C-alpha positions as CSV (number, residue, x, y, z in Angstrom):
1,M,77.4,73.2,127.9
2,E,77.2,76.8,129.0
3,K,79.6,78.7,131.2
4,S,79.2,82.4,132.3
5,I,82.2,84.8,132.3
6,N,82.1,88.1,134.1
7,Q,78.3,88.1,133.8
8,R,78.8,89.3,130.3
9,Y,79.9,86.3,128.2
10,V,78.6,82.8,127.8
11,L,80.7,80.0,126.5
12,T,78.3,77.6,124.7
13,E,80.3,74.7,123.2
14,P,83.9,73.8,122.3
15,I,84.9,74.2,118.7
16,L,88.5,73.1,118.4
17,P,91.4,72.1,120.7
18,M,94.4,74.4,120.0
19,L,98.1,74.0,120.8
20,S,97.9,76.0,124.0
21,G,94.2,76.3,124.7
22,M,90.7,75.6,123.5
23,L,88.4,77.4,121.0
24,Y,84.8,77.9,122.1
25,S,81.7,79.4,120.5
26,G,79.8,81.8,122.7
27,K,77.8,85.0,123.1
28,D,78.4,88.6,124.1
29,L,75.2,89.2,126.1
30,P,75.0,93.0,126.3
31,L,75.8,93.4,122.6
32,R,73.7,90.4,121.6
33,R,76.4,89.0,119.2
34,D,78.1,85.7,118.6
35,V,81.8,85.6,119.5
36,V,84.6,83.0,119.6
37,F,86.6,82.5,122.8
38,F,90.2,81.4,123.0
39,V,90.6,79.9,126.5
40,V,93.9,78.9,128.2
41,E,93.8,77.1,131.5
42,S,96.3,78.3,134.2
43,T,96.4,79.0,137.9
44,D,99.8,80.6,137.9
45,E,99.2,84.3,138.4
46,A,102.5,85.4,137.0
47,A,102.0,83.3,133.9
48,K,98.5,84.6,133.4
49,E,99.7,88.2,133.7
50,A,102.4,87.6,131.1
51,Y,99.9,86.0,128.8
52,I,97.5,88.9,129.1
53,R,100.3,91.3,128.2
54,K,100.9,89.3,125.0
55,L,97.3,89.5,124.1
56,R,97.0,93.2,124.7
57,E,100.2,93.8,122.6
58,V,98.6,92.4,119.5
59,A,95.0,93.5,120.2
60,P,95.2,96.7,118.1
61,L,95.8,94.7,114.9
62,S,92.8,95.1,112.7
63,D,93.9,93.3,109.6
64,N,91.1,91.3,108.0
65,R,93.3,88.3,107.7
66,F,93.3,87.8,111.5
67,L,90.5,87.1,113.9
68,H,90.2,90.4,115.8
69,I,90.6,90.5,119.5
70,L,87.6,92.2,121.1
71,D,88.4,91.7,124.8
72,V,90.7,89.8,127.1
73,G,90.4,88.8,130.8
74,M,91.3,86.5,133.6
75,E,89.4,84.1,135.8
76,P,90.9,82.1,138.7
77,N,91.7,79.1,136.6
78,Y,92.1,80.5,133.1
79,I,92.7,83.4,130.7
80,F,90.4,84.2,127.8
81,A,90.4,86.2,124.6
82,V,87.2,87.2,123.0
83,L,87.5,87.0,119.2
84,K,85.3,88.4,116.5
85,T,83.3,85.6,114.9
86,F,82.8,85.1,111.2
87,D,80.7,82.7,109.1
88,G,82.6,79.5,108.5
89,K,84.6,77.0,110.5
90,P,88.2,76.2,111.5
91,F,90.1,75.3,108.3
92,I,91.4,72.1,109.7
93,Q,87.9,70.8,110.0
94,E,87.2,71.7,106.4
95,L,90.5,70.8,104.8
96,K,89.7,67.3,103.6
97,G,86.3,68.3,102.3
98,H,87.5,71.2,100.1
99,R,89.3,70.7,96.9
100,F,91.0,73.9,95.7
101,T,92.7,74.3,92.3
102,P,96.4,75.1,92.3
103,E,95.5,78.7,91.2
104,E,93.1,79.0,94.2
105,A,95.7,77.6,96.6
106,V,98.4,80.0,95.4
107,S,96.0,82.9,95.7
108,K,95.0,82.0,99.3
109,V,98.6,81.5,100.5
110,L,99.6,84.8,98.7
111,E,96.8,86.7,100.4
112,L,97.7,85.3,103.8
113,G,101.3,86.1,103.2
114,K,100.4,89.8,102.6
115,G,98.7,89.7,106.0
116,L,101.9,88.4,107.6
117,M,103.9,91.2,106.0
118,D,101.5,93.9,107.1
119,A,101.5,92.5,110.6
120,L,105.3,92.8,110.6
121,E,104.9,96.5,110.4
122,E,102.9,96.3,113.6
123,G,105.7,94.4,115.3
124,I,103.8,91.0,115.1
125,S,105.8,88.1,113.7
126,G,106.3,84.4,114.0
127,C,102.6,83.4,114.3
128,S,101.7,80.0,112.9
129,V,100.0,79.6,109.5
130,H,99.5,75.8,109.9
131,A,96.0,74.7,108.8
132,A,95.1,74.0,112.4
133,N,95.5,77.7,113.3
134,L,93.4,79.1,110.5
135,W,89.7,80.0,110.1
136,L,88.0,79.4,106.8
137,N,85.3,82.0,106.0
138,D,82.2,81.0,104.0
139,D,83.6,83.2,101.2
140,G,86.8,81.2,101.1
141,Q,89.1,83.6,102.9
142,L,91.6,82.3,105.4
143,K,92.2,84.1,108.7
144,I,94.8,83.4,111.4
145,I,93.3,82.6,114.8
146,N,96.2,82.8,117.3
147,Y,98.7,85.4,116.3
148,W,100.1,86.2,119.8
149,E,102.0,83.0,120.2
150,K,105.0,81.9,118.1
151,G,104.7,78.9,115.8
152,T,107.4,76.3,115.2
153,H,109.9,76.9,112.4
154,A,107.9,74.8,110.0
155,Q,104.7,76.7,110.8
156,R,105.8,80.4,110.5
157,G,107.2,82.7,107.8
158,A,108.2,81.4,104.4
159,Q,108.4,77.8,105.5
160,G,105.0,78.0,107.2
161,L,103.4,79.4,104.0
162,G,105.2,76.7,101.9
163,C,103.9,73.9,104.1
164,L,100.4,75.5,104.1
165,L,100.4,75.5,100.3
166,Y,101.3,71.8,100.5
167,Q,98.5,71.2,102.9
168,I,95.9,72.9,100.7
169,L,97.0,71.2,97.5
170,T,97.1,67.7,99.0
171,R,94.4,68.2,101.7
172,S,96.8,66.9,104.3
173,E,96.4,67.7,108.0
174,S,100.1,67.0,108.7
175,I,103.5,67.9,107.1
176,P,105.9,65.1,105.9
177,V,109.2,64.7,107.5
178,T,111.2,64.9,104.2
179,F,110.7,67.0,101.1
180,D,111.0,63.9,98.9
181,T,107.7,62.6,100.3
182,M,106.2,66.1,100.0
183,E,107.3,66.3,96.3
184,H,105.7,63.0,95.4
185,R,102.3,64.1,96.7
186,L,102.7,67.6,95.2
187,R,103.3,66.2,91.7
188,E,100.1,64.2,92.0
189,A,98.1,67.2,93.1
190,L,99.6,69.4,90.4
191,A,99.2,66.9,87.5
192,A,96.5,69.0,85.8
193,I,98.5,72.2,85.4
194,P,101.2,72.9,82.8
195,R,104.6,71.3,83.4
196,A,106.4,74.7,83.7
197,E,104.1,75.8,86.5
198,Q,104.6,72.4,88.3
199,E,108.3,72.8,88.2
200,L,108.1,76.4,89.4
201,L,106.0,75.5,92.4
202,I,108.0,72.4,93.3
203,A,111.4,74.1,92.9
204,T,110.3,77.1,95.0
205,L,108.9,74.9,97.8
206,R,112.1,72.9,97.8
207,R,114.1,76.1,98.3
208,V,111.6,77.2,101.0
209,W,112.0,73.8,102.8
210,N,115.8,74.3,102.7
211,D,115.5,77.9,104.1
212,Q,116.7,79.4,100.9
213,E,113.7,81.7,100.5
214,T,112.7,84.7,102.6
215,L,109.1,85.6,103.1
216,A,109.4,88.5,100.7
217,S,111.1,86.5,98.0
218,L,108.5,83.7,98.3
219,M,105.8,86.3,97.9
220,L,107.4,87.6,94.8
221,V,107.5,84.1,93.2
222,L,103.9,83.4,94.1
223,Q,102.7,86.7,92.8
224,S,104.6,86.3,89.6
225,L,103.2,82.8,89.2
226,Q,99.7,84.1,89.8
227,Q,100.2,86.8,87.1
228,E,101.7,84.4,84.6
229,T,98.8,82.0,85.1
230,A,96.3,84.8,84.5
231,V,98.1,85.8,81.3
232,R,98.2,82.2,80.1
233,Q,94.5,81.8,80.7
234,E,93.6,85.0,79.0
235,V,95.8,84.2,76.0
236,S,94.7,80.6,75.7
237,M,90.9,81.2,76.0
238,P,90.5,82.9,72.6
239,V,92.4,80.0,70.9
240,W,90.1,77.4,72.5
241,D,87.0,79.4,71.6
242,R,88.2,79.6,68.0
243,Q,88.9,75.9,67.8
244,V,85.4,75.2,69.0
245,R,83.9,77.5,66.5
246,E,85.9,76.0,63.7
247,K,84.5,72.5,64.5
248,T,80.9,73.6,64.9
249,E,80.5,76.6,62.6
250,P,83.3,76.4,59.9
251,E,81.9,79.1,57.6
252,R,81.3,81.5,60.4
253,A,84.7,80.8,61.9
254,Y,86.3,81.6,58.6
255,E,84.5,84.9,58.3
256,E,85.1,86.0,61.9
257,E,88.6,84.6,62.3
258,E,90.5,86.4,65.0
259,P,94.1,87.8,64.4
260,V,96.9,85.5,65.5
261,E,97.8,87.7,68.4
262,E,96.3,90.6,70.1
263,E,98.0,93.1,72.3
264,E,96.7,92.9,75.9
265,E,97.1,95.2,78.8
266,A,99.2,93.8,81.6
267,P,97.1,92.6,84.5
268,P,96.9,95.1,87.3
269,R,99.4,94.6,90.1
270,R,98.0,93.7,93.5
271,S,99.2,95.7,96.5
272,F,101.2,93.9,99.1
273,G,100.0,96.4,101.8
274,R,102.1,98.7,103.8
275,A,104.8,96.2,105.0
276,G,104.8,94.5,101.6
277,R,105.7,97.8,99.8
278,K,108.7,98.2,102.1
279,L,109.9,94.7,102.3
280,L,109.4,93.8,98.6
281,V,111.3,96.8,97.4
282,G,114.2,95.9,99.7
283,T,114.6,92.3,100.6
284,A,112.6,90.7,97.8
285,I,114.2,92.6,94.9
286,A,117.6,91.9,96.4
287,C,116.7,88.2,96.7
288,L,115.3,88.1,93.1
289,G,118.8,88.0,91.6
290,G,119.6,84.9,93.6
291,A,116.7,83.0,95.1
292,A,113.6,83.9,93.2
293,A,115.4,84.3,89.8
294,F,117.1,81.0,90.3
295,V,113.9,79.0,90.7
296,W,111.5,81.0,88.6
297,L,113.3,83.0,86.0
298,G,116.6,81.2,86.0
299,K,116.4,77.6,84.7
300,D,119.7,78.8,83.1
301,Q,121.8,76.0,84.6
302,E,119.7,73.5,82.7
303,E,120.5,75.1,79.3
304,P,123.2,73.5,77.1
305,P,126.8,74.8,77.4
306,G,127.3,78.0,75.5
307,K,123.7,79.0,75.7
308,G,123.2,79.6,79.4
309,A,122.7,82.9,81.0
310,S,124.0,84.1,84.4
311,P,121.8,83.5,87.5
312,A,121.0,87.2,87.5
313,Q,119.5,87.0,84.0
314,T,116.5,85.4,82.4
315,E,114.8,85.1,79.1
316,H,111.1,85.0,78.4
317,H,109.3,84.3,75.1
318,A,106.1,86.2,74.2
319,P,103.1,83.8,74.0
320,V,102.0,83.0,70.4
321,Q,98.4,82.2,69.8
322,T,98.3,79.2,67.5
323,P,96.1,76.1,67.4
324,H,98.7,74.0,69.2
325,H,100.9,75.0,72.1
326,T,103.6,73.4,74.2
327,Y,105.6,74.4,77.3
328,D,109.3,74.7,77.1
329,K,110.9,73.7,80.4
330,Q,113.8,76.0,79.9
331,A,111.9,79.0,78.6
332,G,109.1,78.7,81.0
333,P,106.3,80.7,79.3
334,E,104.1,79.4,76.6
335,V,105.8,79.2,73.1
336,A,104.8,77.8,69.8
337,E,105.9,74.3,68.7
338,A,109.0,74.2,66.5
339,N,107.2,72.9,63.5
340,D,104.5,75.6,63.6
341,P,103.8,76.7,60.0
342,N,103.1,80.2,61.2
343,Q,106.5,80.6,62.9
344,K,108.2,82.2,59.8
345,Q,105.3,84.6,59.4
346,E,105.8,85.7,63.1
347,E,109.5,86.2,62.7
348,D,109.0,88.4,59.6
349,E,106.6,90.8,61.5
350,I,108.2,94.1,62.6
351,V,107.4,95.5,66.0
352,V,108.4,98.6,68.0
353,V,110.5,98.3,71.1
354,P,108.7,99.9,74.0
355,N,110.4,102.3,76.5
356,L,111.2,100.2,79.6
357,I,113.4,102.8,81.5
358,G,111.8,103.9,84.7
359,L,109.5,100.9,85.0
360,Q,109.5,98.3,87.7
361,N,111.0,95.0,86.8
362,D,107.8,92.9,86.5
363,T,106.1,95.7,84.6
364,A,109.0,96.0,82.1
365,G,108.9,92.3,81.4
366,K,105.1,92.4,80.7
367,Q,105.6,95.4,78.4
368,A,108.2,93.5,76.4
369,M,106.0,90.5,76.1
370,A,102.9,92.6,75.2
371,A,105.0,94.0,72.3
372,G,105.8,90.5,71.1
373,L,109.4,90.5,72.3
374,R,111.6,88.1,74.3
375,F,113.4,89.7,77.3
376,E,116.2,89.1,79.8
377,F,117.4,91.3,82.6
378,A,120.4,91.8,84.9
379,M,120.6,93.5,88.2
380,E,123.3,96.1,89.0
381,V,124.2,98.8,91.5
382,N,122.8,102.1,90.2
383,E,121.6,105.5,91.4
384,R,118.0,104.6,90.4
385,E,115.5,103.3,93.0
386,E,115.8,99.6,93.7
387,G,113.8,97.5,91.3
388,T,113.7,100.2,88.6
389,V,114.9,99.7,85.0
390,F,117.7,102.2,84.2
391,K,119.0,100.9,80.8
392,Q,117.8,98.9,77.9
393,E,119.0,97.4,74.5
394,P,117.7,97.9,71.8
395,A,116.7,101.5,72.6
396,A,113.0,102.5,72.8
397,Q,111.1,103.0,69.5
398,T,113.6,100.8,67.6
399,Q,111.9,98.7,64.9
400,V,112.9,95.0,65.3
401,P,111.6,91.6,64.1
402,K,108.9,90.1,66.4
403,G,110.5,87.7,68.9
404,T,113.7,89.8,69.2
405,R,115.3,89.6,72.6
406,V,115.4,92.9,74.6
407,K,117.8,93.2,77.5
408,Y,117.3,95.6,80.4
409,W,119.1,96.4,83.5
410,V,117.4,96.7,86.9
411,S,118.8,98.8,89.8
412,K,119.9,97.1,93.0
413,G,120.1,100.6,94.6
414,K,123.2,102.6,95.6
415,Q,126.2,100.7,96.8
416,Q,126.3,100.6,100.6
């Protein structure tokens, strides 16, 4: 099939039916390039004019997580948008054939969420992130196709990203009616990852489903999960390598035995983009004390009476490299088993408390963990910038046993 438009474009074949139109492949003849067309049939002149205005409003957006609009126009029976083409296919066509790891799924949803937040700064909001409205590049990047029309409540914002994460993990083209059904399939898809990470994802998605997470707070949880996963993988890899060497080359393993724990640099923070920097400092940090801290850092309500912390506080344990590890559901991060023979040795080791004042919340926690300390934090109104540590106990440079709990206070900003 070929259809000429304005003596410049040629539609070659349909690619995918969309909610309000059809996606076609085609060519831009003067520039000799392949393009994609979004075509909406209509004979109502007023409706076509309104639709063209919507297209032109979003056309300046050049974010690489969206298919760029190159041109728009009208014909007697339809409106069209010319979109920049990329290697790849509509994601919905590839969904069942691609198996992504949970880490890859979180990374893709996180990256798409950054695009949504940057688009908010351009006044673009509410577009659908359902798998049927996404393009999958050959390099694995997801791009939004139609961002000028509003998606349904379950397709946009935090809930849209949560449902997309479910679709990627379970390779499902549709969304269940109830979260209980979703949870059952999620647990099957997440069976290979540590229990603590399973519980984090499922608890977060339940809150998203119940509209208890904002886009910004969901992004904070996903980014924190991504960073925690990276730290876990970096910490656990030397242990695995050492176990392999001990089995295959016992003498060499004895001679080259690595220390029990090495200090690591905190993984670099990834930018959320222009809108992310504004929204995360405001909305997300404010939500962290309630929403994100409750599902990720909290777990406090599950602790025995007398040992619980308030919802605005959390405790982390520094990872300990030993031959055997387990995951404590309440503590969250990786900790050594209770009967570990090296535990007494770790407790006797003396470390220096780092200076956390002036750092951002997530950076402060990583600094504490890198020093071999546990940590908890509380959020309070303070003159310091939102999300910044303004007080800590024990003080910086204090010498304490390894595993000591450091508490720090994070500013919620000035009282309004």
